[in-house]
ChimeraX commands (.cxc) that place a marker at each C-alpha (Angstrom):
marker #1 position 0.14,-0.10,-0.02 radius 0.5
marker #1 position 1.51,3.46,-0.90 radius 0.5
marker #1 position 2.50,5.64,2.02 radius 0.5
marker #1 position 2.91,9.44,2.12 radius 0.5
marker #1 position 6.81,9.10,2.10 radius 0.5
marker #1 position 6.29,7.34,-1.28 radius 0.5
marker #1 position 4.67,10.53,-2.62 radius 0.5
marker #1 position 7.40,12.62,-1.17 radius 0.5
marker #1 position 10.08,10.60,-2.71 radius 0.5
marker #1 position 8.45,11.56,-6.20 radius 0.5
marker #1 position 8.64,14.89,-5.93 radius 0.5
marker #1 position 12.33,15.20,-5.00 radius 0.5
marker #1 position 15.89,14.09,-6.81 radius 0.5
marker #1 position 16.95,10.42,-6.36 radius 0.5
marker #1 position 20.26,11.52,-4.59 radius 0.5
marker #1 position 17.85,13.87,-2.02 radius 0.5
marker #1 position 17.33,12.65,1.45 radius 0.5
marker #1 position 14.98,14.59,4.06 radius 0.5
marker #1 position 17.51,15.54,6.84 radius 0.5
marker #1 position 17.71,18.59,9.50 radius 0.5
marker #1 position 19.42,21.48,8.41 radius 0.5
marker #1 position 22.59,22.28,10.59 radius 0.5
marker #1 position 21.61,25.81,10.77 radius 0.5
marker #1 position 18.02,26.15,11.19 radius 0.5
marker #1 position 17.15,22.54,12.40 radius 0.5
marker #1 position 14.30,22.16,10.05 radius 0.5
marker #1 position 13.83,18.90,8.05 radius 0.5
marker #1 position 14.32,19.77,4.53 radius 0.5
marker #1 position 15.12,17.85,1.49 radius 0.5
marker #1 position 18.76,18.15,1.26 radius 0.5
marker #1 position 21.37,16.55,-1.28 radius 0.5
marker #1 position 24.06,14.29,0.06 radius 0.5
marker #1 position 26.76,16.85,0.18 radius 0.5
marker #1 position 24.50,19.82,1.45 radius 0.5
marker #1 position 24.21,20.43,5.22 radius 0.5
marker #1 position 22.32,23.77,5.16 radius 0.5
marker #1 position 18.90,24.67,3.52 radius 0.5
marker #1 position 18.60,27.15,0.74 radius 0.5
marker #1 position 17.12,29.67,3.19 radius 0.5
marker #1 position 20.25,29.27,5.48 radius 0.5
marker #1 position 22.80,29.63,2.67 radius 0.5
marker #1 position 21.20,32.77,1.08 radius 0.5
marker #1 position 23.32,35.88,1.90 radius 0.5
marker #1 position 22.10,37.83,4.57 radius 0.5
marker #1 position 22.37,41.74,4.93 radius 0.5
marker #1 position 25.82,42.88,5.92 radius 0.5
marker #1 position 24.99,46.09,7.98 radius 0.5
marker #1 position 21.97,47.29,9.86 radius 0.5
marker #1 position 21.31,49.76,7.25 radius 0.5
marker #1 position 21.07,47.31,4.66 radius 0.5
marker #1 position 18.53,45.44,6.49 radius 0.5
marker #1 position 16.72,48.38,7.13 radius 0.5
marker #1 position 16.61,49.34,3.54 radius 0.5
marker #1 position 15.28,45.93,2.82 radius 0.5
marker #1 position 12.54,46.21,5.22 radius 0.5
marker #1 position 11.46,49.90,3.82 radius 0.5
marker #1 position 11.72,48.24,0.43 radius 0.5
marker #1 position 9.10,45.27,1.55 radius 0.5
marker #1 position 6.77,47.73,3.05 radius 0.5
marker #1 position 6.88,50.03,-0.02 radius 0.5
marker #1 position 6.23,47.31,-2.31 radius 0.5
marker #1 position 3.33,46.50,-0.10 radius 0.5
marker #1 position 1.79,49.70,0.02 radius 0.5
marker #1 position 2.02,49.86,-3.93 radius 0.5
marker #1 position 0.14,46.84,-4.21 radius 0.5
marker #1 position -2.61,47.96,-1.82 radius 0.5
marker #1 position -2.80,51.19,-3.59 radius 0.5
marker #1 position -3.34,49.45,-6.88 radius 0.5
marker #1 position -6.41,47.76,-5.34 radius 0.5
marker #1 position -7.92,51.01,-3.79 radius 0.5
marker #1 position -7.37,53.30,-6.77 radius 0.5
marker #1 position -9.06,50.77,-9.02 radius 0.5
marker #1 position -6.18,50.31,-11.28 radius 0.5
marker #1 position -7.20,46.80,-11.54 radius 0.5
marker #1 position -10.47,46.43,-12.95 radius 0.5
marker #1 position -13.32,43.83,-13.28 radius 0.5
marker #1 position -13.50,43.23,-9.45 radius 0.5
marker #1 position -16.14,44.23,-6.85 radius 0.5
marker #1 position -15.62,46.12,-3.61 radius 0.5
marker #1 position -15.77,42.90,-1.92 radius 0.5
marker #1 position -13.00,41.08,-3.96 radius 0.5
marker #1 position -10.76,44.18,-3.56 radius 0.5
marker #1 position -11.25,44.25,0.17 radius 0.5
marker #1 position -10.17,40.43,0.06 radius 0.5
marker #1 position -7.30,41.16,-1.80 radius 0.5
marker #1 position -6.39,43.83,0.54 radius 0.5
marker #1 position -6.85,41.69,3.80 radius 0.5
marker #1 position -4.83,38.74,1.99 radius 0.5
marker #1 position -1.90,41.35,1.03 radius 0.5
marker #1 position -1.98,42.54,4.56 radius 0.5
marker #1 position -1.87,39.06,5.88 radius 0.5
marker #1 position 1.03,38.05,3.92 radius 0.5
marker #1 position 2.89,41.37,4.56 radius 0.5
marker #1 position 3.06,40.78,8.18 radius 0.5
marker #1 position 6.11,38.74,7.81 radius 0.5
marker #1 position 9.00,40.64,6.42 radius 0.5
marker #1 position 10.95,38.82,3.58 radius 0.5
marker link #1:1,2 radius 0.2
marker link #1:2,3 radius 0.2
marker link #1:3,4 radius 0.2
marker link #1:4,5 radius 0.2
marker link #1:5,6 radius 0.2
marker link #1:6,7 radius 0.2
marker link #1:7,8 radius 0.2
marker link #1:8,9 radius 0.2
marker link #1:9,10 radius 0.2
marker link #1:10,11 radius 0.2
marker link #1:11,12 radius 0.2
marker link #1:12,13 radius 0.2
marker link #1:13,14 radius 0.2
marker link #1:14,15 radius 0.2
marker link #1:15,16 radius 0.2
marker link #1:16,17 radius 0.2
marker link #1:17,18 radius 0.2
marker link #1:18,19 radius 0.2
marker link #1:19,20 radius 0.2
marker link #1:20,21 radius 0.2
marker link #1:21,22 radius 0.2
marker link #1:22,23 radius 0.2
marker link #1:23,24 radius 0.2
marker link #1:24,25 radius 0.2
marker link #1:25,26 radius 0.2
marker link #1:26,27 radius 0.2
marker link #1:27,28 radius 0.2
marker link #1:28,29 radius 0.2
marker link #1:29,30 radius 0.2
marker link #1:30,31 radius 0.2
marker link #1:31,32 radius 0.2
marker link #1:32,33 radius 0.2
marker link #1:33,34 radius 0.2
marker link #1:34,35 radius 0.2
marker link #1:35,36 radius 0.2
marker link #1:36,37 radius 0.2
marker link #1:37,38 radius 0.2
marker link #1:38,39 radius 0.2
marker link #1:39,40 radius 0.2
marker link #1:40,41 radius 0.2
marker link #1:41,42 radius 0.2
marker link #1:42,43 radius 0.2
marker link #1:43,44 radius 0.2
marker link #1:44,45 radius 0.2
marker link #1:45,46 radius 0.2
marker link #1:46,47 radius 0.2
marker link #1:47,48 radius 0.2
marker link #1:48,49 radius 0.2
marker link #1:49,50 radius 0.2
marker link #1:50,51 radius 0.2
marker link #1:51,52 radius 0.2
marker link #1:52,53 radius 0.2
marker link #1:53,54 radius 0.2
marker link #1:54,55 radius 0.2
marker link #1:55,56 radius 0.2
marker link #1:56,57 radius 0.2
marker link #1:57,58 radius 0.2
marker link #1:58,59 radius 0.2
marker link #1:59,60 radius 0.2
marker link #1:60,61 radius 0.2
marker link #1:61,62 radius 0.2
marker link #1:62,63 radius 0.2
marker link #1:63,64 radius 0.2
marker link #1:64,65 radius 0.2
marker link #1:65,66 radius 0.2
marker link #1:66,67 radius 0.2
marker link #1:67,68 radius 0.2
marker link #1:68,69 radius 0.2
marker link #1:69,70 radius 0.2
marker link #1:70,71 radius 0.2
marker link #1:71,72 radius 0.2
marker link #1:72,73 radius 0.2
marker link #1:73,74 radius 0.2
marker link #1:74,75 radius 0.2
marker link #1:75,76 radius 0.2
marker link #1:76,77 radius 0.2
marker link #1:77,78 radius 0.2
marker link #1:78,79 radius 0.2
marker link #1:79,80 radius 0.2
marker link #1:80,81 radius 0.2
marker link #1:81,82 radius 0.2
marker link #1:82,83 radius 0.2
marker link #1:83,84 radius 0.2
marker link #1:84,85 radius 0.2
marker link #1:85,86 radius 0.2
marker link #1:86,87 radius 0.2
marker link #1:87,88 radius 0.2
marker link #1:88,89 radius 0.2
marker link #1:89,90 radius 0.2
marker link #1:90,91 radius 0.2
marker link #1:91,92 radius 0.2
marker link #1:92,93 radius 0.2
marker link #1:93,94 radius 0.2
marker link #1:94,95 radius 0.2
marker link #1:95,96 radius 0.2
marker link #1:96,97 radius 0.2
view
């Protein structure tokens, strides 16, 4: 009988094993010679100022998306649908990326 594990194996490469990342301790599909996941190996901001600009850019993009929905720049949606999209943007925007 098929198991959930079998389905996970279909979506990963043959030499990929689900292991714990040595940096964040989360279970991720990692290749044999890799010890850290993609999120942990991504470059981090080198200074506080650089990190601050990334946060500012994130919120500026969020405000721009909300403005597009409120100014009716995206046609063909009712007010209810617009509010639902704005709520979704606000929920997704809580986590700084």
